[in-house]
N, C-alpha and C positions, 0 to 999 in steps of 0.2 A: 423674578418681584415687580412689584408695579414701580413706576415710573416716581410715583409719590411717592414714594418709600426715602427715595435714594437720596446721599445727600448731594445738594445742591454747590457747585463750584463758587469763592465766594468773589469778587470784585480784585479779592490783594491779590489769589489763586490768581487769574486769569494772567493778572501783568505779571507775577511773575515769571512766566514762560513765555512770553512772548518780550524775548527781551532787543532793541532793536543791533540794526550790521555794525559789523565795522567799518569803518571809513576805508572807502581802497584811495589810493592817490590816481589826480588825472593824471603824473607823469606816467611814461612808456613803462613796462612792467619789464625793466633787465634783468636777466636773470646769468650767473658764472651756473656752471655745471653741478658744484656742489648748494647753491641755492638753490636751483630744481628740483636734487633730491632730498630739500629739507623741506623745498612744500608737500612735494610728495608724500611724505613721514608724515608730518605736522596734518595732514589732508586721511589720513589713513588713522591716526590715533584720533581722532577729532568721529574719526565714523565707530571708531573702537567705542570709542565716549562716550558713540549715541545708541549703542547696539547692547553697552550694559544700561542703561537705563530701561532695555524693554521685561530686564529677570524682575521689577519692581512689581509689588502687587496692589498699593496707591498709585491710583492713575493721576492725584493730583502731583505725586510725589515723582510720579515717570515725567510728568510732563516741567516740571520742575528743573531736576535733576538732567533734563533731555536738552531745556533750554539755550544753556553753557556750547552743548555740542553743534546742535543744530546751527547755531548762532557761527559756530566755527566751517563747520562745514563748504559752507554759502559760504564764505570768504577766502580761503583756501583751494576749495574748486573756484574761481571767481581768479583767483592767486595762479593756477595750475595753470587753465583755460587761457588766461593772455599772457601768459608768457612769457619771452620771447628771447629766446637760447644766444647770450654770445660766445661767441668761441675767444680760445684765449690770445692774447696778438702776438706774431712770433715776429714780430720787435722790442726789444726795448728803449728803443729812441728815444719811445717821450711816453708821456703817459696816456692812461685809457684805461677804459671800464677792464678789474681783473687787473691791473698794476697793483704790486704793492710797490707804494712808497717815502723814500724814505728824507725828512726834509727837517734843517734846523733852526732853531725859531732866534730871535732875540735875543733872548733871555741865556740860550745857548744850549736852551731841551734839542735833544732829534726823540722826534717821534716817528714810529710808523707805523703804516696804516692798508691795506689791501681795499680798491676801491670795488667796490660789488653794491646791488639790488638793495629796490629799501628793503622787503623782507628782513633780509640777511647780515645787516649794515645793524656793528653792535658794538664799538668806538670800545667798550675796554676790554673783547676781545682782541682789540684789532682793526675793525674792521667800520667805513665806511658809507656810506651809501653814496650815491656819484649823483647823484642833487643837492648833497651838501655841502653849503657855502665853500668849504677847505678842499671838496673832490670837486669844481669847476670852475675852483683855481688854478686848479693844478691842472687840469685831464690839457692836453695837447701840451706839452711844456716838459725841457730836455734837462738833460744832465746840468745845474749847479745856475739854473734861472734860476728867477728870485719874482716868487708870488707874492705879491697884498692883499690877506684876507682883515678886515677889521682893520685893525692900528699894527696890528705884527706882521713883519716878513719873514717870508717863509723861505730860507733855499733849500733846491729839490739837489739831496747828494749821494739817493741810489734809488732806483728803477729795475725791478724786478719782474 
């Protein structure tokens, strides 16, 4: 069939197929063993989603459907490539990357968080990024130490 009779892709459709890259942190990409495995699984899931779009007949729809997974592949491939695996600390004497820390707040609440890499962090699930203000304040501290974060004072009551 002649190209003259083919439907041209509109500017709108073309714009939908190129998504901006996900921002990549400027901090070192420190990861726990669990975090690295999660990144690898997310990369594979993005690759699988991208491959699934190959079965679509409509090229414009294929491009639209592939845009998200293609962006995710770029992001997760970079994160896996730059990952710096930090082995679990042999000592629980001080707070460090990978530590699980329990602290009490001024208002009497107790909270427990594991300090992990940026991609693994999910405060609702009990993990915080090592670059978060709380993790930065706790890093290197010992049991019983007091740290100030914002207007709150935190006391470390357990490290594991």
